[in-house]
C-alpha positions in Angstrom: 150.0 -131.5 102.3 150.3 -135.0 103.6 151.7 -137.6 101.2 149.2 -140.4 100.7 150.2 -143.7 99.3 153.6 -143.7 100.9 155.4 -145.2 103.9 155.9 -142.9 106.9 157.3 -143.2 110.4 154.7 -141.6 112.6 154.3 -141.1 116.4 151.4 -142.6 118.3 149.4 -139.7 119.9 146.6 -141.8 121.4 145.1 -145.2 121.7 141.4 -146.3 122.1 139.1 -149.2 121.3 139.4 -148.4 117.6 143.2 -148.6 117.5 145.9 -146.0 117.5 145.9 -142.4 116.3 149.1 -141.3 114.6 150.0 -137.8 113.5 151.0 -136.9 109.9 151.7 -133.2 109.4 149.1 -132.2 112.0 146.5 -134.6 110.6 145.2 -137.6 112.5 145.7 -141.0 110.9 143.9 -144.1 112.3 145.8 -147.4 112.6 143.1 -150.0 113.2 143.2 -152.0 116.4 143.7 -155.3 114.4 146.9 -153.9 112.9 148.2 -152.0 115.9 151.1 -153.7 117.8 149.9 -154.5 121.3 153.1 -153.1 122.8 152.7 -149.7 121.0 152.3 -146.8 123.5 151.7 -143.1 123.2 155.0 -141.5 122.0 156.2 -144.6 120.1 157.0 -144.3 116.4 155.6 -146.8 113.9 156.4 -147.3 110.2 153.1 -147.4 108.4 151.6 -147.0 104.9 149.1 -144.2 104.8 146.1 -144.2 102.5 142.6 -142.6 102.2 140.0 -144.8 103.9 136.2 -144.4 103.9 134.9 -140.8 103.8 138.4 -139.6 103.0 139.7 -140.4 106.5 143.4 -141.0 106.6 144.1 -144.6 107.5 147.3 -146.5 108.1 148.4 -150.1 107.7 151.6 -152.0 108.7 151.0 -154.5 105.8 152.7 -154.1 102.4 150.1 -152.7 99.9 149.6 -154.4 96.5 150.5 -151.1 94.8 152.2 -147.9 95.9 152.1 -144.4 94.5 
């Protein structure tokens, strides 16, 4: 099971107008466009904090959270 509330280094598997999709233990994780580095390409690895977003969708941020698990 994917660890939520932790930092992970994840690979970019796709990019679209919503941002980048990363892969965590075969589960897609969305890194929103406003936080995705412009230079990030498919295959690049990014260090992100993973959390549950709306409707239990896995989300990622590059910002340091106020609290960690």
